[in-house]
N, C-alpha and C positions, 0 to 999 in steps of 0.2 A: 517334378512338379514344384511350383513356387507357391508360397503362402505369405500373404501380407497380414501381419498381426493387427489386432484392433484394441481399443481401449479396455475391453473386458479381459483380454489376455494380459495386459499390463497390470490391471487390478488384481488378477489371480496370481500373477507372478510366474506363470508357466503356460506352455502350449503342449497339449497332448496330440500326438499324431499317430494314427493307427493305419497300418498298411495291411492289406489282405491280398494274398496271392491264391488264385484258384486255377485249376486246369480243367481240361475237358473230362478228366477222370475224377469222379467224385471222391475217390479215396485219397487224393493228393490235394491238400490245402494247407495254408500256413497264414498266421496272423501275428503281427508284431506291433507293440505300442512303444513309442518313443516319447519321453517327457523331456522337454527342453525348458530350462529355467530362464526367466527373463529378469534382467537387472531392473529393480524398481528404484526410482530416485524420487525422494520426497524433498521438495524445495519450495520456498515461498519468498516473495519479495514485497516489501511495502514501500510505496512512493508517497512522500509527503510534500505538498505544494501549498501555495497561497494564491488568492485571487486578486493580487495587486500588481500593478505595472511600475517599473522603476521610473524615477524622475528623469526627464530628458537629459541625455548625456551624463548621467550619474549611475552609480551601481547601488542605489538605495531607493527606498520608497518614502513618500511624503505622508506622514501620519499626524493626526491631531488627537491629543489625549481626550479620552471619553467620547469623542465624536467618531473616531475611526473604529469600525467593527469588521475586520476582515474575516472571510471564511477560510477555513483550513481543511481542504479535502485531503483524505488519505485513501490510497487504493491498495488492496491486497491482490496480488497476481500469483496464480499457481505456476511456478517455474519448473515443476517436476513432471513426471509421467504417470503419477497416481493421484487419486483424489485425497483431499485433506479434510479432517473433521475437527470440531472443537475450536474453531477460529475465535480468538479474542484479541481485540485491539485496545491498547492502553496508551493514554496520553495524559501525562501528569502535570501539564502546564497549569499553574495556579491561575484561576480566573477564566479558564476555558469552559465553555458550555459542555453539557453532556454530548457524547458522540451520537450521531443519528443512527438509526437502524441501517444495516447494510443495504445499499441499492445495488442490485446485481445487474451490471451493465452488459453482461453476456451470460449465456448458460441458462439453467433452469432455476426453479424456486426451492430446491431442497436445501438441506443444511450441510451439504458437502461443497467445498471449494474444489471444483473439478478442473481437470487440465483445460487450460484456455479460458477459464472464467476469471472475471475481475469483479471484486466487490468494493464499493466506494462508500466511505463514511465521511460525514462533514461535522464541523463544530465551528462556533464563532468565538471570538476573543475581543474584548474591549481593551484597546490600547490605553496604557496609563502614562502619566507624566514621568514616572520613574523609568519606563521603557524608553521614552524619548530622550531623557537626560543620559541614560546609559548608552544610547546610540544603536541598540540592537535588541532583537527578541530572538532567543534561541529556544527551540522546541524540538523534543525527541518523541517520536511515536514508535511503539513496539507492537508486533503481532506475534502471537504464539498459537500453537496447535496442540491437539491431543498427543502428538508425537513430540516428546521433550527435546528431541534433537533438531526439530524444524521450527525455526523462528527467524525474525529479522527485525531490524530497527533502522530508522532513518532520522537524521537530524537536519532541521531546516534552520538556517540562520538568516534573519532578515535585518539588513542594515537600514537604519532609519536616517533619513535626511535631516541634518541639523543645520540650523541657521541662527547665528547669534546676532542680535541687534539691540541697540539701546538708543533712546532718544532723550536728550536733555532739554528741558524747557526752563528758561531763566526768567523770573519775574521780580519785580521790586514793589515794595509797599510805600516807597517814598514818593511824595508829590513834587513835581518839578516846580521850581519857582522860588 
């Protein structure tokens, strides 16, 4: 007989199989239980993106200091075969707004990041003149869980389009004549 495991089996880490043999004779019967361990794999991935499109034919974005306020979504994805708890997302970019409460784009509303679930957080950042002069914004986001061995981080580097220009206007305070 074949058995296809389910998520509850992965969560428990084992499958118990009991076989019973009986005959037409009541005095002959046997039962055996086999416990098979299942390898549990805890893994998480965080993906960090930005809601901006590059300048045409360039590999950078056009931002204006104080006027540009891009949104920085980050998504946690359970990459293992067991549920994860104690999910915390940290983003230390100075000037970044507080992260939103997780929006669970799949799965249920409990506090477990279950297999196949994705939780998305967003924050905003006001671009500074220093960012534009530096030519890029680099930001790292990290996700941790109750299991100290399960964490991930993702660094996003945003190249900022720079254009230098100067205009000279020459005037005179002399009167012709």
